[in-house]
N, C-alpha and C positions, 0 to 999 in steps of 0.2 A: 427567411423570416426570423431566423435566430441571430441575425446580425454578424455572420461570419465575415472575416476580412478578405480582401481581394487576393492576398498572398496564400490563402489556405489551400486551394486546389494543388498548387505546385508543391507546397510543403507536405501535404498529405501523400502525394505521389512519391516524393523523396523518401518519406518514412516507410511507405509500402515497399519500395525497392530495397531499402536497407534491411527490412524484416525478411523479405523473400530471398534476397541474394546473399546476405551476410549473417543475419542472426539465426534464422531457422536452420540453415545448413550446419551450424556449429552446435546445435542441440543434440545431445546424446543422453540416453537414460543414465549412463554412468555418472553424469554430472550431478544428478540428484543425490543429495546428502554427502557428496564429496566436496567439502567446503573449499579446499585448496584448488581443485580442478575448476570449480565454478568461478572462483575469484580470478584465476588465470584467463578463463574464457572471456570474462567480462572486460578485463584489462585489454585484451587484444582487440575487442570490439569497440572500446571507448574511443580510441584514436580514429577509427573509421567513422564513428558517429559525428565526431568533430569535423572531419574532412567533408562529410556529407551535408554539413550545415544544419543538423537536426538536434544538436546537443542542448540539453537543459531547456526544454521549451517553456518551463514554468518560471525560470529565473528572469529577473530584469536584465535588460541589455547591458547595463552598467556592471553587472556581475557575471557577464559572459554567457548569458542565456538569450533566448529568442524573444522574451517579453510578451508572450502570447496572452490574449484575453482568455478567460475561463471558457468561453464558447469555442474559440479556436482550439484550445487545449483539449476539450472534450473529444474532438475528432482525432487529434494527433495522438493522444494517449490511448484511444481505442485501437488505432492502427498499430501502435507500438506494442500494445497488450496482446496482440495475436501471438507474440513470441514470449517464451520464458525469459529470454536474455535481453531483448531490445530495451525495455524500460530501465534495466540496470545499466546497460551500455550508454543510454542517453541521459543517465543521472536524473531520472524522473520517477524513481521507485522509492518506496518506504524502506527503512525509516529516515533516510537522508533527506528525501524531498520535504516531508513535514517538519523535520528538524530545521531545515533552512528557513521555513516560515517563521519559526520562533526566533531564530538568530537574526533574521532581517528585521523583525518587528520589535524585539526587546533587547537585542544584543547591543552592548556598548561598542564604540569604535574599536577599542582594544580587543574585545571578544570577537568581533567580526573579523578583524585582521588575523587573529590567532586560530580561529575555528572555522569561520564561514569561508574564508578564502580557499584553504585547501579542500574543503568540502565541495565548494562550487566548481573547483578545477578537477575534481575527481581524484585528487591525490590522497585523500583520507576518507574513512567511513566513520559513522557514528551510530549511536543507538539511543532509544528513549526508554528509561528504566522507571516504570510505574508499577506493573503487575507484581504481586508478591505471593509467596506460599500462604496457605491457610494459617491463621485467620486474617491475613492481610488483604490489601486492596486487589480487587479484580474488577468485575462489572460495577461494583460499588467502590468508587475511589475514596469515599469517606472512611473506609476501613484501613486506611494507610497506617502502617506500623513503623516504617523507617523513620528514624528521628535524627534531626540535626540540632546540635546544641552550640550556642555561642561560646567561643573561646577568644582570648586576646588575638586580634588580627584575623579572625576567621571563624570557622565552624568545624565541628567534629560530627561525622555522619556514621550512624550504625544502623544496619538493617540487611535484609536479603531480598533480592528480586529474582524472578524467574519468568520463563517464556519471553525473554527480551530479544526481540528480532534484531539480527545484525550484530549481536554483542561480541561474537568471536572475531577477533581481528579489528574491532572498532578502535579508533584512536582516542575517542572520548565518549562520554555518556551524558545525557541530560537526565539527572536523577531527581525524582520527585520525593520530597521528605517533609515530615512534620516539623514545624518550629513553633515557638511560643506565639508567634504572630499569625500562624496558619501555614498551609501547605506552600512550599517554596521549591523552585527548580534550581538545581546547582549543576554547573558544568564540571565534570570530574574527568581528569585525564586518566586513560587506561594505565599509565605508568605509575600512578599514585600508589605508594606501598600499602595503603588501606583499602585498595580496590582490587578485587580478584574475580576473574571469570572462572567459576567452579567447574562448569561442564557445558557441553552443548546438548540440549534436550532433543532427541530424535522426534520428528513430527511427521505427520501425514504429508505435508507439503515439502518437497525436496529442493526447490529452487529459490529459497530465501538465502541470499548472500549473507554470510556471517551467522547462519543458523538461528537458533532460538536459545539464548544462553541463560544460565543461572549465575547470578552475580552476588558476591558477598562484600559488604562494606563494613569493615571492622576498624573502629577508631580512625576513620578516614578523614584526615584534616585537609580542608581547602581554605584558601584565603577569601577575604571579603569580596575580591574581584570575581569569584566563581559564581556569585548569585546572578541568575539571569532575570533581568527586570527588577521588580520590587519584591521584597520579602513579604510573604503572606498572600501573594497573588498567583500561586502555582496552579490552582485548579482552573482559574480563568485562562491562564496561558495554555494549559493542557487542552481546554475546550477549543481555544482559538486554533490549535493545530488539528484537532480531531475532526471538526466539521468539514473543512476542505479536504482532509486526508480521506475521509469516507467517500467523498465524491470522486476523488482521483482513483481510489480503489475500484469504484463502480465502472469508471471509464475503461480502465485496463482489463477488468474481468469481462466486460461486454465483448471486447476484442477477442479474448481467449475463448469464450463460449462460441462466438461466431466462427472461429476457426474450427472448433470441434464439430459444429454442425455442417460446415462446408465439407469437411472430410467425410462425414457420415452420408451426406447427399451424394458425393462422388461414389462412395462405396455402394450405396443403394441403387445407383444407376447402372453400375457394371456387374454387380453380383446377382447371379441367377439362382433361384430356388423354387422348387415345385413348378418348373417349366416357364418361369417368367422372372423379370427383374424384380428385386425387392421394392423398387420404386413404384411398382404397379399394385402393391398390396395396400389396401386402404388403411390398415393399422399403422404402417410405416408412413403413409401420407399424412395421417393425423398427427403423428409425432413431429414431422417436419413442419407442418402448418402451425402447430401449437408453439413450437420453438421460435418461429419467426414472429409470432404474435408477442411472445415474451420479450424477445430482443427489441422489437419496435417500441413496446411500452417502456422498457428499461431505458432505451435511448432518449425518448421524449421526456421522461421524468428527470434524467440526468441533465439534459440540455436546458430544461426549465430552471433547475437549481443553479446551473452555471450562469445563465442569464441574470438571475437574481444576484449572484455574487458580483458580476460585472457592474451591476447597478448599485453596488454597495449596500444591498439589503440583507437583513438577517436571513439565514437559512437554517436556523436551529430546528424549526419544525420540519421543513422540507428535507433536510439532510437525513433525519431519522427515518422518514418515510421512504426516501430513495434507497437508503442503505438496506432497509428490511426487504423491500420489493426486489431490488436488483440482486442482492446476495442470494435470495431464494430462486429468482428467475434464472440466473445463469447456472445455478446448480441443477435446475430441472433440464435446461438445455443440454448441458454436458452429460447428464445421466441418460437422456434420450439418445444422444449421439452414440454413447457407448453401447446402449441396448441395440440400436440399429446395426451396429457393426459386429454384434455377437462376440465370439471368442476373441476376434482381433481387437475389439474395443476394450477387452479386459487385459490385453497384453501390452508389453512395451515395444512391440513391433510397430505400433502406431502411437502418436502422442496423446490420443484421446483419454486413455486411462490416467495419464499424468495430469492432464487438464482437469479431469474429474476430481482427482485428489487435491489439486490446488484450490478448487472451488469450495470444497466442504468447509474448511476453516473460516471462510468469509462470513458465515452465519454466526461466528463467535467473535472474530477479531473486530476491533473498533466498536465493541458493544454488541452483546448477544441480541438476536432478534426479539427474544422475550422481554428483555430490559427496555428496548426501544419501544415496543408495543405498549408496555406499561406506562412509560414516560409520556408517550403520545396521548394515550387515553386520559391520563390525569390532566394534562394540559388542555385537551379538548373539552373535557367536562368542566374544568374550573373556569375556563375562559369563554365557554359556550360558543366555541368555534363552529362555523357552518361548513358542511362539506363543499 
């Protein structure tokens, strides 16, 4: 009823085999926060993803991808999302995935050749530099402090960014900066002498390739050809990438939460306590049931928004609702899984504790739940929208 294509069942099975046979066996706790080891693991898996015919499901066929609809993508990304490594290996993980959206939509032929080609091939990585230290932009992008001033033949950018996912080792950044005409996105090469990654900021989630960097832009000169799209339309372009990016995040995290609960169910069936399997305890049964309810509702909301995207309809309203609900639902599921597994769920002997850590930031990334709720309520009340 959601309009999946005929090729989806075989593709889903291919992704599941790749995750189970290639990606999950390469997961090790030591990879978390070891950026070099994580990058090496992803590189070794990327060729296998290409061989398996599952590489870049979100990209058009002309760019080396599978050209999947959003509805097909929702199933494929969920399967890939069961693993920490598979979305990275398949090149359908942030920040590169949403950056490709911007480069496809607004990039000039020259920009696409220079930046999108190596990104699509998995030969380079990128980052999106918007968030800034206080009092700069965060949940409120209008607080943007980074400034770009016109100079003969180009622009000079000054500012500081932090918590920039993927910044360490990225070949280039899409940098959001203020100009006289409004916010503008600039493509800045990592080798630019005015661009410097100051440090990697250690975070609760350890499987972000390229970490979360702090970036300094000091008298960073870029040519006129570095402007992505039109000057002054940076906020619109940022929103264009964020709405589908939120949805893609939901797809991947539903997969990861499902894996956590599957592990917890297996544990509950085999672990005996007080003379019976944990699975026979009603409180455990309630946690399992509530988790399946959360996951089912999360899938349906995500699939509905995906169908609207395929129909070329706006999902401004739906993407905010889906992001809030799914980010909180998958967190509940992972937390219950860890609770069911007791001490094992707290340890790194099982992946559930790492999944739980990966889930927590999702309530902040791509807009905090509180901000989305406020925006939703204002829109609903202003436009008298009906439930």
